[in-house]
C-alpha positions in Angstrom: 91.1 53.4 100.3 94.2 55.0 101.7 96.4 54.2 98.7 93.8 55.1 96.1 94.6 57.9 93.6 91.3 59.4 92.8 92.7 62.2 90.6 92.6 61.5 86.9 95.0 64.1 85.6 94.2 63.6 81.9 90.5 63.6 82.4 90.5 66.9 84.3 92.7 68.7 81.8 90.6 67.3 79.0 87.5 68.9 80.5 89.1 72.3 80.1 89.6 72.1 76.4 87.2 74.1 74.2 84.5 73.9 76.8 83.0 77.4 76.9 79.3 77.1 77.5 76.7 78.6 75.3 74.3 81.2 76.8 71.6 78.6 77.2 74.1 76.2 78.9 75.4 78.9 81.2 71.9 80.0 82.2 70.8 76.3 82.8 73.8 75.7 85.0 73.3 78.9 87.0 69.5 78.1 87.4 70.5 74.7 88.7 72.9 76.2 91.2 70.2 78.4 92.6 68.4 75.3 93.8 71.3 74.9 96.3 71.9 71.3 95.4 75.4 71.8 94.1 76.9 71.2 90.6 78.7 68.2 89.0 82.2 68.1 87.5 81.1 68.9 84.0 79.0 71.9 85.1 82.0 73.3 87.0 84.4 72.7 84.0 82.1 74.8 81.8 82.0 77.7 84.3 85.7 77.7 84.7 86.1 78.2 80.9 83.9 81.4 81.0 86.0 84.5 80.2 83.3 87.1 79.1 83.0 89.7 81.9 79.2 89.9 81.7 79.0 86.1 82.0 81.4 86.1 85.0 79.2 88.7 86.6 76.3 86.2 86.3 78.3 83.7 88.1 79.2 86.2 90.9 75.5 87.2 91.2 74.5 83.5 91.6 77.2 83.0 94.2 75.9 86.0 96.1 72.4 84.5 96.1 73.6 81.1 97.3 75.8 82.6 100.0 72.9 84.8 101.3 70.4 81.9 101.2 72.7 79.6 103.3 74.9 81.8 105.4 73.0 85.1 105.5 75.2 87.8 106.9 77.3 85.6 109.2 81.0 85.6 108.9 83.2 83.5 111.1 86.4 84.9 112.6 89.6 83.0 113.7 93.3 83.5 114.1 96.3 81.1 113.6 98.9 80.2 116.2 102.2 79.2 114.6 103.8 76.8 117.1 107.0 76.4 115.0 108.8 77.1 111.8 111.3 74.3 111.8 110.7 72.1 108.8 112.3 69.1 107.1 110.6 69.8 103.8 112.0 72.0 101.0 108.9 73.3 99.2 110.2 75.9 96.8 107.4 78.5 97.6 107.5 78.4 101.4 109.5 80.7 103.8 109.8 77.7 106.2 111.6 75.6 103.6 114.7 73.7 104.9 117.2 75.4 102.6 116.1 78.9 103.7 119.2 79.4 105.9 118.5 83.0 106.7 115.3 82.1 108.6 115.5 82.3 112.4 114.0 79.0 113.5 111.9 78.4 116.6 109.6 75.8 118.1 107.4 77.3 120.9 107.5 75.9 124.4 104.1 75.2 126.1 104.5 78.4 128.2 105.0 80.4 124.9 102.0 78.7 123.3 99.9 79.8 126.4 101.2 83.4 126.0 100.3 83.4 122.3 96.8 82.1 123.1 96.4 84.8 125.8 97.3 87.5 123.3 94.5 86.2 120.9 92.0 86.1 123.8 92.8 89.6 124.8 91.9 90.7 121.3 88.5 88.9 121.6 89.2 85.7 119.6 87.5 82.5 120.5 88.6 80.2 117.6 92.3 79.3 116.9 94.1 77.4 114.2 97.3 75.6 115.4 99.8 75.3 112.6 103.5 74.5 112.2 106.2 73.3 109.9 106.8 69.6 109.6 109.5 68.5 112.0 110.2 65.8 114.6 110.1 68.6 117.1 106.4 69.1 116.2 105.2 65.5 116.3 101.7 64.3 117.3 102.5 64.1 121.0 103.8 67.7 121.0 100.6 68.9 119.2 98.4 67.0 121.8 100.1 68.9 124.6 99.9 72.2 122.6 96.1 71.7 122.1 95.6 71.0 125.8 97.6 74.1 126.7 95.7 76.3 124.3 92.3 75.1 125.5 93.4 75.6 129.1 94.5 79.3 128.7 92.2 81.9 130.3 92.5 85.6 130.1 91.7 88.2 132.7 88.0 88.3 131.7 87.7 84.5 132.0 87.6 83.9 128.2 89.0 80.8 126.7 89.5 79.4 123.2 86.4 77.4 122.4 87.4 75.7 119.2 90.9 74.7 118.0 91.3 73.6 114.4 94.7 72.2 113.3 96.6 72.5 110.1 99.3 69.8 110.2 101.3 67.5 107.9 99.7 64.2 107.1 100.0 61.5 109.7 99.0 58.0 110.6 95.4 56.9 111.6 96.7 56.3 115.1 98.0 59.9 115.4 94.8 61.3 114.0 92.9 59.4 116.7 95.1 61.2 119.3 94.1 64.6 117.9 90.4 63.6 117.8 90.6 62.6 121.5 91.7 66.2 122.3 88.5 67.6 120.9 89.9 69.4 117.8 87.4 70.9 115.4 88.5 70.7 111.7 91.7 69.0 110.5 93.1 71.1 107.6 95.8 70.0 105.1 96.5 71.6 101.7 97.4 69.4 98.8 99.2 72.5 97.4 98.7 71.1 93.9 96.7 68.1 92.7 98.8 67.8 89.6 101.1 64.9 90.3 103.6 65.8 87.6 103.9 69.4 88.7 103.8 68.4 92.4 107.2 66.7 92.1 108.8 69.9 90.8 107.7 71.9 93.8 108.2 69.3 96.5 111.6 67.6 96.2 111.9 63.9 96.6 113.5 62.6 99.7 111.3 64.7 102.0 108.1 63.6 103.6 106.1 66.0 101.5 107.7 64.6 98.3 105.2 61.7 98.6 102.2 62.9 96.5 100.0 59.9 97.2 100.6 59.9 101.0 99.5 63.6 101.1 96.5 63.0 98.8 95.1 60.3 101.0 95.7 62.0 104.4 92.0 62.9 104.7 91.1 59.2 104.4 93.3 58.5 107.4 92.0 61.5 109.3 88.4 60.2 108.8 89.4 56.7 109.7 91.0 58.1 112.8 87.6 59.5 113.8 87.9 63.2 112.7 84.5 64.3 111.3 85.4 67.6 109.8 88.3 68.1 107.3 89.4 71.1 105.3 90.9 71.0 101.8 93.0 73.6 100.0 95.5 74.2 97.3 98.1 77.0 96.8 97.0 78.9 93.8 99.8 79.9 91.5 101.5 76.6 91.0 99.4 75.2 88.1 96.3 76.2 86.1 93.7 77.2 88.7 91.0 75.6 86.6 92.6 72.1 87.1 92.9 72.7 90.8 89.2 73.5 91.2 88.1 70.4 89.3 90.5 68.4 91.5 89.0 69.8 94.7 85.6 68.7 93.3 86.9 65.2 92.8 88.4 65.1 96.3 85.1 66.2 97.7 83.3 63.5 95.7 85.7 60.9 96.9 85.1 61.8 100.6 81.4 61.9 100.1 81.3 58.4 98.4 83.7 56.7 100.8 83.0 58.4 104.1 79.6 59.9 103.8 80.6 63.6 104.1 82.6 66.0 102.0 85.0 68.7 103.2 83.8 71.1 106.0 85.9 73.9 104.5 88.0 74.8 101.4 90.8 77.3 101.7 92.0 79.7 98.9 95.5 80.9 99.5 97.5 82.5 96.7 101.3 82.5 96.7 102.7 85.5 98.5 106.3 86.7 98.8 108.3 85.0 101.6 111.7 86.2 102.8 114.6 84.1 101.4 112.3 82.4 98.9 112.9 83.8 95.4 110.3 81.4 93.9 107.5 83.3 95.7 108.3 86.6 94.0 105.5 87.7 91.6 107.8 87.4 88.5 108.6 83.8 89.3 105.1 82.4 90.0 104.3 79.9 87.3 100.6 80.5 87.0 99.6 83.7 88.8 95.9 84.1 89.5 94.5 87.6 88.7 92.0 89.2 91.0 89.1 88.7 88.5 89.9 85.0 88.2 90.2 84.7 91.9 86.8 86.1 92.4 85.4 83.8 89.7 86.8 80.6 91.2 85.6 81.4 94.7 82.1 82.1 93.3 82.2 78.8 91.4 83.1 76.8 94.5 80.3 78.6 96.5 77.7 77.5 94.0 79.2 74.1 93.3 79.6 73.2 97.0 77.0 75.5 98.6 77.2 74.2 102.2 81.0 74.1 102.4 82.8 76.8 104.4 85.2 79.0 102.3 88.2 80.5 104.0 90.3 83.5 103.1 93.3 84.4 105.1 95.2 87.7 105.7 97.4 86.9 102.7 94.8 88.9 100.8 94.6 92.7 100.8 91.7 94.3 102.8 89.9 95.5 99.7 90.0 92.0 98.1 88.8 90.3 101.3 86.0 92.8 101.7 84.7 92.0 98.2 85.0 88.2 98.6 82.8 87.9 101.6 79.9 89.0 99.3 80.6 86.3 96.7 81.2 83.2 98.8 83.7 83.5 101.7 82.3 82.5 105.0 85.3 82.4 107.3 88.2 84.9 107.6 91.3 85.1 109.8 91.9 88.5 111.4 94.9 90.2 113.0 97.1 87.2 112.1 100.8 86.6 112.6 102.5 83.9 110.6 105.7 83.4 112.7 106.0 81.5 116.0 105.8 83.9 118.8 104.5 86.7 116.5 101.8 87.9 118.8 104.5 88.5 121.5 106.5 90.5 118.8 109.1 87.8 118.3 111.3 88.3 115.3 111.4 84.7 114.1 110.9 84.1 110.4 107.4 84.2 108.9 105.9 81.8 106.4 104.7 84.5 104.0 104.0 88.2 103.7 100.7 89.4 105.0 98.3 91.6 102.9 95.8 92.6 105.6 97.3 94.2 108.8 94.1 95.5 110.3 93.3 94.8 114.0 90.5 92.5 114.9 88.4 95.5 116.0 89.1 97.2 112.6 87.9 94.1 110.7 84.8 93.8 112.8 84.0 97.5 112.4 84.2 97.0 108.6 81.9 94.0 108.9 79.3 96.0 110.9 79.4 98.7 108.2 78.5 96.0 105.6 75.7 94.6 107.8 77.6 91.4 108.5 77.4 89.5 111.8 80.9 88.8 113.2 80.7 85.3 114.5 83.0 83.4 117.0 80.4 80.6 117.3 81.4 77.1 118.3 77.9 75.8 119.2 77.6 73.1 116.5 81.0 71.7 117.4 80.2 71.4 121.1 76.6 70.2 120.4 78.0 67.4 118.2 76.6 68.9 115.0 79.6 68.0 112.9 80.4 66.0 109.8 77.4 64.2 108.2 75.2 65.4 111.1 75.9 69.0 110.3 75.2 68.5 106.6 71.9 66.7 107.4 70.8 69.9 109.1 72.4 72.3 106.7 71.0 71.0 103.4 67.3 71.3 104.3 68.1 74.7 105.9 67.4 73.7 109.5 70.9 74.8 110.7 69.9 78.5 110.2 67.9 78.4 113.4 71.1 77.7 115.3 73.7 79.6 113.4 72.3 83.1 113.3 71.4 83.3 117.0 74.7 81.7 118.1 76.6 84.2 115.9 74.7 87.1 117.5 75.4 85.8 121.0 79.2 85.6 120.4 79.1 89.0 118.7 77.4 90.5 121.8 80.1 89.0 124.0 82.8 90.6 121.9 81.0 94.0 122.0 80.7 93.8 125.8 84.3 92.6 126.6 86.7 93.7 123.9 85.2 96.2 121.4 86.3 99.9 121.1 83.5 102.3 122.2 82.8 103.2 118.5 82.6 99.6 117.4 80.4 98.7 120.4 77.9 101.5 119.7 77.3 100.6 116.1 77.4 96.8 116.9 74.7 97.1 119.4 72.6 99.0 116.9 73.1 96.2 114.4 72.1 93.5 116.9 68.9 95.5 117.7 68.0 95.5 113.9 68.9 91.8 113.5 66.7 90.7 116.4 63.6 92.1 114.6 64.3 89.9 111.5 63.3 86.5 113.2 60.0 85.4 111.7 59.1 83.1 114.6 58.1 85.1 117.7 59.2 82.3 120.1 62.7 82.2 118.6 62.9 86.0 118.6 62.1 86.1 122.4 64.7 83.4 123.1 67.3 85.5 121.2 66.3 88.7 123.0 66.5 86.9 126.3 70.0 85.5 125.7 71.3 88.9 124.4 70.1 90.5 127.6 71.7 87.8 129.8 75.0 88.4 128.0 74.6 92.2 128.6 74.2 91.4 132.3 77.4 89.4 132.4 76.5 85.8 131.4 78.8 84.1 128.9 78.9 81.2 126.5 75.3 80.9 125.7 74.3 78.9 122.6 71.5 76.8 121.1 
């Protein structure tokens, strides 16, 4: 399976030709989506061809319904730790590219990784994403040590990182097994673009990333190495966004058919300017994605893959991120830095320009105002509810009985240990209201009991 090319370029582009749905077809597809069973490739192709604003709003409304039915008001928070910006690749859009001679390079020591982790913990974070450029200095053994050091770090309040996801270059089955043994959560790798012809233009031959097929099949090797949860993504702006969405659907189908479980997450980065990287400037981006199209495609993935987590990073502006959580996004980074040592105010080069500079407390305050539950939950991961087991609970709706309470517990921890007085006051008021929404009296009492225990000093409670 590892050498299989499951992307039929001509077929996918062909589905995007003269394929605007009639009103009856559009309504039929959206009614099907509201059953929360997902959509097929042909359904998604038709939705991608919709341009009428009123019809796009119908898609957004359907996505809002699906998001609310499955995720409710939960919104997961995390932050990246960049362990290094040394890179052997020369991707034309990336600030870490090899030929960017003006970039100050650095690979963090284990002591520096611990300090970065402590900075995140002192903000209130509990979930981290380890990420780096592709370099012999950041090999699998280095990352194993980095994972161990990140998990071991403990701040003055006794808090630790409870889940580490990793975003790393493709590797062998044997190296993926090493990561699995260190209790990572999700393995993330972006294909950047699924178009093999255009891929070669953006990723010069002679570098590891120049091998399209090796990158395309990295999730096969990850799953063969024992990793249950994988995260897909492309870099929007390289080719027609409609093709990329269909390709993500095909990748998900491939994983479902061959490994019994599709992606745990899909990420949606757009190209942002990077210092010393002229290609990333707005006027040079080949296929820029407008805000209205960006909202449309996130909504389409939400209704097409309703149980998959959708991630938006701090690349996006606050106002865009605040909108997208309504229409499909279920995970966001907050208070991020994209350069190694950035939380310690190191001036090494960053991968791209940030759009959202708000603190974690400011982001959480916004979420409370919108009625959202800020979640640092890692309960499913530590209870073994991952991969196909997670989906078996999610699809019939059983996972809700775990997710909402666990999100509330981690939110209460944040309010007690890290929140500003203003955020704590309105957060406690929100928790009081949320506790009254549980229909089962027994569950309501268990939630109230755990929230009281957290208020009295207990930590890390979850179902």
